[in-house]
VEXDREN-2710 file (C-alpha; in Angstrom, 1 decimal):
% VEXDREN-2710
k/r/px/py/pz
1/UNK/-67.0/185.4/-77.7
2/UNK/-68.4/187.8/-75.2
3/UNK/-69.5/184.9/-73.0
4/UNK/-66.0/183.4/-73.1
5/UNK/-64.5/186.8/-72.2
6/UNK/-66.8/187.3/-69.2
7/UNK/-66.1/183.8/-67.9
8/UNK/-62.4/184.4/-68.2
9/UNK/-62.7/187.7/-66.3
10/UNK/-64.7/185.8/-63.6
11/UNK/-61.6/183.6/-63.0
12/UNK/-59.1/186.6/-62.6
13/UNK/-58.0/186.7/-59.0
14/UNK/-56.5/190.2/-59.5
15/UNK/-59.8/191.7/-60.9
16/UNK/-61.7/189.9/-58.1
17/UNK/-59.6/191.4/-55.4
18/UNK/-59.7/194.9/-57.0
19/UNK/-63.5/194.8/-57.5
20/UNK/-64.4/193.3/-54.1
21/UNK/-62.2/195.8/-52.1
22/UNK/-63.2/198.9/-54.0
23/UNK/-66.0/201.1/-52.7
24/UNK/-67.4/201.4/-56.2
25/UNK/-67.4/197.7/-56.6
26/UNK/-69.2/197.2/-53.3
27/UNK/-71.8/199.8/-54.3
28/UNK/-72.4/198.1/-57.6
29/UNK/-72.7/194.7/-56.1
30/UNK/-75.5/196.0/-53.8
31/UNK/-77.8/196.0/-56.8
32/UNK/-77.3/192.3/-57.5
33/UNK/-76.3/190.9/-54.0
34/UNK/-78.4/191.2/-50.9
35/UNK/-75.4/192.0/-48.7
36/UNK/-72.7/190.2/-46.8
37/UNK/-74.7/188.9/-43.7
38/UNK/-77.5/186.4/-43.1
39/UNK/-79.7/189.2/-41.8
40/UNK/-79.2/191.1/-45.1
41/UNK/-80.5/188.1/-47.1
42/UNK/-83.5/187.7/-44.7
43/UNK/-84.3/191.4/-45.0
44/UNK/-84.3/191.3/-48.8
45/UNK/-86.3/188.1/-48.7
46/UNK/-89.0/189.7/-46.6
47/UNK/-89.2/192.6/-49.0
48/UNK/-89.6/190.4/-52.0
49/UNK/-92.2/188.2/-50.3
50/UNK/-94.2/191.3/-49.6
51/UNK/-94.1/192.0/-53.3
52/UNK/-95.6/188.6/-54.1
53/UNK/-92.3/186.9/-55.0
54/UNK/-90.8/183.8/-53.5
55/UNK/-87.0/183.4/-52.9
56/UNK/-84.1/181.0/-53.0
57/UNK/-81.2/182.2/-50.9
58/UNK/-77.6/181.4/-51.8
59/UNK/-74.5/182.1/-49.6
60/UNK/-71.9/183.0/-52.2
61/UNK/-68.8/180.8/-52.1
62/UNK/-67.3/177.7/-53.7
63/UNK/-64.3/175.5/-53.6
64/UNK/-63.5/175.9/-49.9
65/UNK/-60.1/174.6/-48.9
66/UNK/-60.6/173.4/-45.3
67/UNK/-63.1/171.3/-43.4
68/UNK/-63.7/174.2/-41.0
69/UNK/-64.7/176.5/-43.9
70/UNK/-67.1/173.9/-45.1
71/UNK/-68.7/173.4/-41.7
72/UNK/-69.0/177.2/-41.3
73/UNK/-70.8/177.5/-44.6
74/UNK/-73.2/174.6/-43.6
75/UNK/-73.9/176.4/-40.3
76/UNK/-74.9/179.6/-42.1
77/UNK/-77.4/177.6/-44.1
78/UNK/-78.7/175.9/-41.0
79/UNK/-79.2/179.4/-39.5
80/UNK/-81.0/180.4/-42.7
81/UNK/-83.4/177.5/-42.6
82/UNK/-84.2/178.2/-38.9
83/UNK/-84.9/181.9/-39.5
84/UNK/-87.0/181.2/-42.6
85/UNK/-89.2/178.9/-40.6
86/UNK/-89.3/181.2/-37.6
87/UNK/-90.2/184.3/-39.6
88/UNK/-92.6/182.5/-41.9
89/UNK/-90.8/183.5/-45.1
90/UNK/-91.6/182.0/-48.5
91/UNK/-88.0/180.9/-49.2
92/UNK/-85.7/177.9/-49.7
93/UNK/-81.9/177.6/-50.0
94/UNK/-79.5/176.8/-52.8
95/UNK/-76.1/175.2/-52.0
96/UNK/-73.0/174.3/-54.0
97/UNK/-71.2/171.0/-53.1
98/UNK/-67.8/172.6/-53.3
99/UNK/-69.0/175.1/-50.7
100/UNK/-70.0/172.2/-48.5
101/UNK/-66.5/170.7/-48.8
102/UNK/-66.6/168.4/-51.8
103/UNK/-63.0/169.1/-52.8
104/UNK/-61.8/168.6/-49.2
105/UNK/-63.7/165.4/-48.3
106/UNK/-66.7/164.1/-50.3
107/UNK/-68.1/162.5/-47.1
108/UNK/-68.0/165.8/-45.4
109/UNK/-69.9/167.5/-48.2
110/UNK/-72.5/164.6/-48.1
111/UNK/-72.9/164.9/-44.4
112/UNK/-73.3/168.7/-44.5
113/UNK/-75.9/168.6/-47.3
114/UNK/-77.7/165.6/-45.7
115/UNK/-78.1/167.5/-42.4
116/UNK/-79.5/170.6/-44.2
117/UNK/-82.0/168.4/-46.1
118/UNK/-83.1/166.7/-42.9
119/UNK/-83.6/170.1/-41.3
120/UNK/-85.6/171.2/-44.3
121/UNK/-87.8/168.1/-44.2
122/UNK/-88.4/168.5/-40.5
123/UNK/-89.4/172.2/-40.8
124/UNK/-93.1/173.2/-40.5
125/UNK/-94.0/173.6/-43.3
126/UNK/-91.4/171.5/-45.0
127/UNK/-88.7/173.4/-46.8
128/UNK/-86.4/172.6/-49.8
129/UNK/-82.7/172.4/-50.6
130/UNK/-81.6/173.0/-54.2
131/UNK/-78.2/171.6/-54.9
132/UNK/-76.6/173.9/-57.5
133/UNK/-74.8/172.7/-60.5
134/UNK/-71.2/173.8/-61.0
135/UNK/-68.6/173.0/-63.8
136/UNK/-68.6/169.8/-65.7
137/UNK/-66.0/168.3/-63.4
138/UNK/-68.6/168.1/-60.7
139/UNK/-71.7/167.2/-62.8
140/UNK/-71.9/163.5/-62.2
141/UNK/-70.9/163.7/-58.5
142/UNK/-73.6/166.3/-57.9
143/UNK/-76.3/164.3/-59.6
144/UNK/-75.3/161.1/-57.8
145/UNK/-75.4/162.9/-54.4
146/UNK/-78.9/164.4/-55.1
147/UNK/-80.3/161.0/-56.2
148/UNK/-78.8/159.2/-53.2
149/UNK/-80.2/161.7/-50.8
150/UNK/-83.6/161.8/-52.5
151/UNK/-84.0/158.1/-52.1
152/UNK/-84.5/158.4/-48.4
153/UNK/-88.3/158.5/-47.9
154/UNK/-88.2/161.4/-45.5
155/UNK/-86.2/163.5/-48.0
156/UNK/-88.5/163.1/-51.0
157/UNK/-89.6/166.4/-52.3
158/UNK/-87.1/168.3/-50.1
159/UNK/-84.0/168.2/-52.4
160/UNK/-83.6/169.0/-56.1
161/UNK/-81.1/169.4/-58.8
162/UNK/-80.0/171.9/-61.5
163/UNK/-79.7/171.0/-65.2
164/UNK/-77.8/173.3/-67.7
165/UNK/-79.3/173.3/-71.2
166/UNK/-75.9/173.9/-72.8
167/UNK/-74.7/170.5/-71.7
168/UNK/-75.1/167.8/-74.3
169/UNK/-75.9/165.3/-71.6
170/UNK/-78.8/167.3/-70.2
171/UNK/-81.6/165.4/-71.9
172/UNK/-80.4/162.0/-70.5
173/UNK/-79.9/163.5/-67.1
174/UNK/-83.4/165.0/-67.0
175/UNK/-84.9/161.6/-68.0
176/UNK/-83.1/159.9/-65.1
177/UNK/-84.1/162.5/-62.6
178/UNK/-87.7/162.5/-63.7
179/UNK/-87.9/158.7/-63.3
180/UNK/-87.0/159.3/-59.7
181/UNK/-89.4/162.2/-59.2
182/UNK/-86.7/164.8/-58.5
183/UNK/-87.5/168.5/-58.9
184/UNK/-85.3/170.3/-61.4
185/UNK/-84.2/173.9/-62.0
186/UNK/-83.5/174.3/-65.7
187/UNK/-80.9/177.0/-66.6
188/UNK/-78.7/177.7/-69.6
189/UNK/-75.3/177.3/-67.9
190/UNK/-72.6/179.8/-67.0
191/UNK/-69.2/177.9/-67.1
192/UNK/-66.7/177.6/-69.9
193/UNK/-67.0/174.1/-71.3
194/UNK/-65.5/172.5/-74.4
195/UNK/-67.6/171.9/-77.5
196/UNK/-67.4/168.1/-77.1
197/UNK/-69.6/168.2/-74.0
198/UNK/-71.4/171.6/-74.4
199/UNK/-73.3/173.5/-77.1
200/UNK/-71.4/176.7/-78.0
201/UNK/-73.9/178.6/-80.1
202/UNK/-76.6/180.5/-78.4
203/UNK/-79.2/179.2/-80.8
204/UNK/-78.4/175.6/-79.9
205/UNK/-78.5/176.4/-76.1
206/UNK/-81.8/178.1/-76.5
207/UNK/-83.3/175.4/-78.7
208/UNK/-82.3/172.7/-76.2
209/UNK/-83.7/174.8/-73.3
210/UNK/-87.1/175.0/-75.0
211/UNK/-87.1/171.3/-75.8
212/UNK/-86.2/170.3/-72.2
213/UNK/-88.6/172.9/-70.8
214/UNK/-91.5/171.2/-72.5
215/UNK/-90.4/167.8/-71.1
216/UNK/-90.3/169.3/-67.6
217/UNK/-93.7/171.1/-67.8
218/UNK/-95.4/167.9/-68.9
219/UNK/-93.8/165.7/-66.2
220/UNK/-96.3/166.5/-63.5
221/UNK/-93.5/167.4/-61.1
222/UNK/-92.9/170.9/-59.7
223/UNK/-89.9/172.5/-61.5
224/UNK/-88.3/175.8/-61.9
225/UNK/-87.5/177.6/-65.2
226/UNK/-84.6/179.9/-64.6
227/UNK/-84.3/182.4/-67.4
228/UNK/-84.5/186.1/-68.1
229/UNK/-85.1/185.5/-71.8
230/UNK/-88.6/186.9/-72.6
231/UNK/-89.0/184.9/-75.8
232/UNK/-88.4/181.7/-73.8
233/UNK/-90.7/182.9/-71.1
234/UNK/-93.5/183.6/-73.6
235/UNK/-93.0/180.2/-75.2
236/UNK/-93.3/178.5/-71.8
237/UNK/-96.5/180.4/-71.1
238/UNK/-98.0/179.6/-74.4
239/UNK/-97.0/175.9/-74.1
240/UNK/-98.5/175.7/-70.6
241/UNK/-101.8/177.3/-71.8
242/UNK/-102.0/174.9/-74.8
243/UNK/-101.3/171.9/-72.6
244/UNK/-103.7/173.0/-69.9
245/UNK/-100.8/173.2/-67.4
246/UNK/-101.8/175.4/-64.4
247/UNK/-99.6/178.4/-63.5
248/UNK/-99.1/177.0/-60.0
249/UNK/-97.7/173.7/-61.4
250/UNK/-94.2/175.3/-62.0
251/UNK/-92.3/178.5/-61.4
252/UNK/-90.2/181.0/-63.2
253/UNK/-86.9/181.9/-61.6
254/UNK/-84.7/185.0/-62.0
255/UNK/-81.8/186.6/-60.3
256/UNK/-82.0/189.4/-57.8
257/UNK/-81.5/192.8/-59.4
258/UNK/-82.0/191.6/-63.0
259/UNK/-85.3/192.3/-64.9
260/UNK/-87.2/193.4/-61.8
261/UNK/-89.9/194.8/-64.0
262/UNK/-90.4/191.4/-65.6
263/UNK/-90.4/189.6/-62.3
264/UNK/-93.2/191.9/-61.0
265/UNK/-95.1/191.5/-64.3
266/UNK/-95.1/187.7/-64.2
267/UNK/-96.2/187.7/-60.6
268/UNK/-98.9/190.2/-61.4
269/UNK/-100.2/188.0/-64.2
270/UNK/-100.6/185.1/-61.8
271/UNK/-97.5/183.1/-62.6
272/UNK/-95.2/181.8/-59.8
273/UNK/-92.0/183.8/-59.6
274/UNK/-88.9/182.9/-57.5
275/UNK/-86.0/185.3/-57.1
276/UNK/-82.5/183.9/-56.5
277/UNK/-81.0/186.0/-53.8
278/UNK/-77.3/185.7/-53.2
279/UNK/-75.4/187.2/-50.2
280/UNK/-71.8/187.2/-49.0
281/UNK/-68.5/189.0/-49.7
282/UNK/-67.4/186.9/-52.7
283/UNK/-69.8/188.4/-55.2
284/UNK/-67.4/189.1/-58.1
285/UNK/-67.2/185.5/-59.7
286/UNK/-71.0/185.2/-59.3
287/UNK/-71.8/188.5/-61.0
288/UNK/-69.4/187.9/-63.9
289/UNK/-70.8/184.4/-64.6
290/UNK/-74.4/185.7/-64.5
291/UNK/-73.5/188.3/-67.1
292/UNK/-71.8/185.5/-69.1
293/UNK/-75.0/183.3/-68.8
294/UNK/-76.9/185.9/-70.8
295/UNK/-74.6/188.5/-72.4
296/UNK/-77.6/190.6/-73.3
297/UNK/-77.5/191.7/-69.6
298/UNK/-74.2/193.4/-70.2
299/UNK/-75.7/196.5/-71.8
300/UNK/-78.0/196.9/-68.8
301/UNK/-75.1/196.4/-66.4
302/UNK/-73.1/199.1/-68.1
303/UNK/-75.9/201.5/-68.0
304/UNK/-76.2/200.9/-64.2
305/UNK/-72.4/201.2/-63.9
306/UNK/-72.4/204.5/-65.7
307/UNK/-75.0/206.1/-63.6
308/UNK/-73.5/204.7/-60.4
309/UNK/-70.2/206.4/-61.3
310/UNK/-71.9/209.6/-62.2
311/UNK/-73.8/209.7/-58.9
312/UNK/-70.7/208.8/-57.0
313/UNK/-68.8/211.6/-58.7
314/UNK/-71.6/214.1/-58.0
315/UNK/-71.6/213.1/-54.3
316/UNK/-67.9/213.4/-53.9
317/UNK/-67.5/216.7/-55.8
318/UNK/-70.8/218.2/-54.6
319/UNK/-71.7/219.2/-58.2
320/UNK/-73.7/217.9/-61.2
321/UNK/-72.0/220.0/-63.8
322/UNK/-73.1/218.7/-67.1
323/UNK/-69.6/218.8/-68.7
324/UNK/-68.1/216.6/-66.0
325/UNK/-71.0/214.2/-66.2
326/UNK/-70.7/213.9/-69.9
327/UNK/-66.9/213.3/-69.6
328/UNK/-67.5/210.4/-67.1
329/UNK/-70.2/208.9/-69.2
330/UNK/-67.9/209.1/-72.2
331/UNK/-65.2/207.3/-70.3
332/UNK/-67.6/204.5/-69.3
333/UNK/-68.8/204.3/-72.9
334/UNK/-65.2/203.9/-74.0
335/UNK/-64.7/201.0/-71.6
336/UNK/-67.9/199.3/-72.8
337/UNK/-66.7/199.6/-76.4
338/UNK/-63.4/198.2/-75.4
339/UNK/-65.0/195.1/-73.8
340/UNK/-67.3/194.5/-76.7
341/UNK/-64.5/195.1/-79.2
342/UNK/-62.4/192.5/-77.4
343/UNK/-65.3/190.1/-77.5
344/UNK/-65.5/190.4/-81.3
345/UNK/-61.9/189.4/-81.8
END
């Protein structure tokens, strides 16, 4: 129920406007979003690279309504690929088809993504474009486009797909993609989907994730396992060790600002670790869906929210009086209990 609530909140235009315009919301988003400009994303990427972490950069946005918006989004990614190459950064890009204009004109989206893949393939060294998965209304079209673009010999290895383990069709989709040698990012899924096409219970989603993860690891193709779930991560490590799969044969992937300790730990142990770094002004839907993807992150988010508000209060009032701090923390605790209570209805 909490997942459904968070997804519902992510679709609220009123809450999105309130959050993205408020100074507190902008401050909070800074923990999970690199900033609003290309240079912000590149700066964060360089910092993460210095810490031994690779990066995938995502310009936040989806469902553009005009061709000009789609072309502008594609141009930002073109700039990113150029700067990644020029600065020698260990990073690739992630794009959404609706951000490239799929709802406006499918051919426009195809041309935009095709141009980015061609640029990535021509880079020295070659780079990579991950085509993100969106809601189920776009699943087949997204996979069809990735497969079509991957068939071009010059694009092979430079474009990949995303599969969501909560989708009942995931196993069949993976089998088809593997037959064509396409790289896959496996995640759990963060959109609200009906029971007829998607698993609803966390146990089912997790079980399917582990089953599909093992298929990917044994495929001999370089894939990404996107999860913050430590039990699944340990299962992947144990499976790779038993099957004599080298740590450099795949990578773990996590979101910027979430479980930074675990990211550093995995990299320190010799596992490949990629951080998904979003940037842009439209951060609210992204953040809410990420919380929905793993509701266990909610408690950590509220702790961060609490201390952010306490610090903000202290800065504005010029005091750290314990009674005022306790009152603010109590208010935030009440909000958290309200959200969790609603989720239990």
